[in-house]
Structure formats: structure tokens, C-alpha cells
C-alpha positions as CSV (number, residue, x, y, z in Angstrom):
1,M,0.0,0.0,0.0
2,S,1.2,3.5,-0.7
3,K,1.6,6.2,1.9
4,T,-0.8,8.5,0.1
5,H,-3.8,6.2,0.9
6,K,-5.3,7.1,4.2
7,T,-7.3,4.5,6.1
8,A,-10.8,5.5,7.2
9,K,-11.1,6.0,10.9
10,Q,-14.0,4.3,12.5
11,L,-16.7,6.6,14.0
12,T,-17.2,6.4,17.7
13,L,-18.9,8.6,20.2
14,D,-15.6,10.3,20.9
15,N,-14.9,10.8,17.2
16,I,-18.1,12.3,15.5
17,P,-17.5,14.6,12.6
18,K,-18.9,18.1,13.0
19,A,-21.6,19.3,10.7
20,S,-20.3,21.4,7.8
21,R,-20.8,25.1,7.8
22,K,-23.0,24.8,4.7
23,E,-25.4,22.4,6.5
24,V,-25.6,24.7,9.5
25,D,-26.3,27.7,7.3
26,K,-29.0,25.8,5.4
27,A,-30.8,24.8,8.6
28,A,-30.7,28.4,9.9
29,R,-32.1,29.7,6.6
30,C,-34.8,27.1,6.7
31,R,-35.8,28.2,10.2
32,Q,-35.9,31.8,9.2
33,E,-38.1,31.2,6.1
34,K,-40.7,29.2,7.9
35,Q,-43.5,31.2,9.5
36,I,-46.8,30.7,11.2
37,L,-49.4,33.4,10.9
38,I,-52.5,33.5,13.2
39,N,-55.1,35.2,11.2
40,K,-58.1,35.4,13.6
41,I,-59.5,34.5,16.9
42,D,-63.3,34.6,17.0
43,A,-65.4,33.8,20.1
44,T,-69.0,32.8,20.1
45,R,-70.8,32.6,23.4
46,M,-73.3,29.8,24.1
47,E,-75.3,29.1,27.2
48,D,-72.3,28.1,29.4
49,E,-69.6,27.5,26.7
50,L,-67.4,29.7,24.7
51,A,-66.6,28.4,21.2
52,L,-63.4,29.7,19.6
53,K,-62.3,29.8,16.0
54,V,-58.6,30.2,15.5
55,G,-57.5,30.5,11.9
56,F,-53.8,30.2,11.0
57,K,-51.6,29.9,7.9
58,L,-48.3,28.1,7.4
59,L,-45.7,29.9,5.2
60,P,-44.1,29.1,2.8
61,S,-46.4,26.1,2.6
62,K,-47.8,23.1,4.5
63,T,-45.0,20.9,3.1
64,S,-42.4,22.8,5.2
65,F,-44.1,21.7,8.5
66,S,-44.9,18.3,9.9
67,K,-46.1,19.1,13.4
68,V,-47.1,22.3,15.1
69,K,-47.8,22.8,18.8
70,S,-50.6,25.0,20.0
71,D,-51.0,26.4,23.6
72,L,-54.2,28.0,24.7
73,W,-54.1,30.5,27.6
74,F,-57.1,32.0,29.5
75,D,-56.3,35.0,31.7
76,N,-52.5,34.1,31.7
77,N,-53.2,30.5,32.7
78,K,-52.3,27.7,30.3
79,I,-55.4,25.6,29.9
80,S,-54.6,23.4,26.9
81,S,-51.7,22.2,24.8
82,L,-52.3,20.5,21.5
83,S,-50.0,18.9,19.0
84,I,-51.2,19.2,15.4
85,K,-50.0,16.9,12.7
86,I,-49.9,18.8,9.4
87,P,-51.4,16.7,6.5
88,Q,-49.1,16.3,3.6
89,G,-50.6,15.8,0.2
90,P,-52.0,17.6,-2.8
91,L,-55.5,18.1,-1.3
92,A,-54.4,19.7,1.9
93,A,-54.4,23.5,2.2
94,N,-52.0,26.0,3.8
95,D,-54.8,27.6,5.8
96,F,-56.0,25.7,8.9
97,E,-58.6,26.3,11.6
98,L,-58.8,25.1,15.3
99,T,-62.2,25.2,17.1
100,P,-61.7,24.7,20.8
101,V,-64.8,24.9,23.0
102,L,-64.3,26.2,26.6
103,D,-66.6,25.2,29.5
104,M,-67.4,28.5,31.2
105,K,-69.4,27.2,34.2
106,G,-68.4,29.2,37.3
107,I,-66.4,31.8,35.3
108,T,-67.2,35.4,36.4
109,A,-68.6,37.9,34.1
110,G,-66.3,40.5,32.6
111,S,-63.4,40.9,30.2
112,H,-61.1,37.9,29.8
113,I,-57.9,37.5,27.7
114,I,-57.5,34.5,25.4
115,K,-54.1,33.9,24.0
116,I,-53.0,31.4,21.4
117,E,-49.3,30.4,21.0
118,M,-48.3,28.3,18.1
119,Y,-44.8,27.0,17.3
120,E,-42.8,24.2,15.7
121,L,-40.4,22.4,18.0
122,W,-36.8,21.7,16.9
123,S,-35.4,18.3,17.9
124,S,-33.4,20.0,20.6
125,G,-36.6,21.4,22.1
126,E,-36.0,24.9,20.8
127,K,-39.2,26.7,19.6
128,L,-39.1,27.6,15.9
129,S,-41.5,29.5,13.7
130,Q,-43.2,31.0,16.8
131,A,-46.5,33.0,16.6
132,S,-48.9,34.3,19.2
133,K,-52.1,36.3,19.3
134,E,-54.4,37.7,22.0
135,A,-58.0,38.6,22.0
136,T,-60.2,40.1,24.7
137,V,-63.6,38.5,25.2
138,D,-66.4,40.1,27.2
139,Y,-68.2,37.2,28.8
140,V,-71.6,37.4,30.4
141,P,-72.9,34.1,31.8
142,Q,-76.2,33.3,30.2
143,T,-78.4,31.1,32.2
144,K,-81.9,29.7,31.5
145,E,-83.4,32.6,33.5
146,Y,-81.9,35.1,31.1
147,R,-83.3,33.3,28.1
148,L,-86.9,33.4,29.5
149,V,-89.3,35.3,27.4
150,K,-90.5,38.5,29.2
151,I,-93.6,39.0,27.1
152,P,-95.8,36.1,26.0
153,I,-96.4,35.4,22.4
154,V,-100.0,35.0,21.1
155,K,-100.3,31.6,19.3
156,R,-104.1,31.7,18.6
157,L,-107.2,33.6,19.6
158,T,-110.2,31.6,20.7
159,G,-113.2,32.5,18.6
160,A,-111.1,33.9,15.7
161,D,-112.1,30.9,13.7
162,L,-115.9,31.6,14.1
163,A,-117.6,33.2,11.1
164,V,-121.1,34.7,10.8
165,I,-123.0,33.3,7.9
166,S,-126.3,34.4,6.4
167,D,-129.5,32.3,6.1
168,S,-128.9,31.8,2.3
169,E,-125.4,30.5,3.0
170,K,-126.9,28.1,5.7
171,G,-129.3,26.8,3.0
172,I,-126.4,26.1,0.6
173,Y,-124.4,24.2,3.4
174,R,-127.6,22.1,4.2
175,D,-128.0,21.2,0.5
176,I,-124.4,20.2,0.2
177,E,-124.7,18.0,3.4
178,K,-127.9,16.3,2.0
179,T,-126.2,15.6,-1.3
180,R,-123.2,14.1,0.4
181,K,-125.3,11.8,2.5
182,K,-127.3,10.6,-0.5
183,E,-124.0,9.8,-2.4
184,L,-122.8,7.8,0.6
185,T,-125.9,5.8,0.8
186,A,-125.9,5.2,-2.9
187,K,-122.3,3.8,-2.8
188,R,-123.2,1.3,-0.1
189,D,-123.9,-2.3,-1.2
190,G,-127.4,-3.4,-0.5
191,W,-127.7,-6.8,1.2
């Protein structure tokens, strides 16, 4: 063997090659290009629930993301954490919507702050492509007593279906009734 030929050194935990500068730059560029935009937070109040609609968009496209984490905060208290798998395929869109429903039993009336945080986790646990949005919701508990009707609704009036008819109209109705009875008796089979 010639001296110019180097033997390959076996990789061990002590001898791991460092990532090249190009690979590190490419990963950093990829992290900067990816973006999560939270478009809207809409709240709809029901009897003792608050339905939220959170619309968000992934940039540059859904194919750049595989999993996104979403944290829901209510008055600076984290109440939910959700891991969203992003569908990959030609039929999936870049716009998505979450629809959490909050149980509001026992919550006091007033203004409350709802905050959504969305991010992608790097393998090291670092948050990438981070976005957050807050919305203030005025909540008034609505119970069955609030929904009671204060003024009754008229369904029907008794006597409204009565009509006054003249003697000539009475005669016409009697003739119709006699004719109907004759036709019924004529249709009967005689034994």
C-alpha cells in the first residue's frame, strides 16, 4: 500500500464529525423562512360555553411543516396544549382552523384575555416559527333565566275561527250536506 492512501477512521462517540458550515447555514435559513401566521381569533358565546375559531396559515407552505404545537391561555393560565400533525398531500391547504370549546361554568362575568401560541419544535426542544395572538372577550354568563321570554307570544285567539253566515249560506251548506249523505248511501252495497 502506498503512503498517500489514508485509512478511514471508525466513527465512535468520541470521534463524531462536526456538521459542515453549509449544512448549519442551510438549517438556519430554513428556520428563518418558515413562518406561522395566526389570522383570527373569533369567540361565540353559548349558554355556558365559549366556542373559539382560531385561523392560522403556514408559510411558505404546509410541506415545510410536519407538526405544530398550540398552547391555549385563558387569563394568563395555560389551559390546553395540543400537537397538530400537518397533513401532507395535494388536497391539503395551507390555511387551517382550530375550534376549541371552553366550558365556562363558574367563570365570572367580565373581560377575559384569550391567547394562542403556536410554534414548531426543533429536535433540541427549541421553539421555531413561533407566533402568538391575544383577544379580549367580554363574557356574560347566560343562564336559563336570562333566556326566559319576558312578554308572552300569542299563538291563537279563541273565537277567531268563528264566522257569521247568512240564512242563504246556511241553506247552501244544508243542501251540500244532504247531497253528500245521498251519495254515501248510494255507494253502499245493499244486502
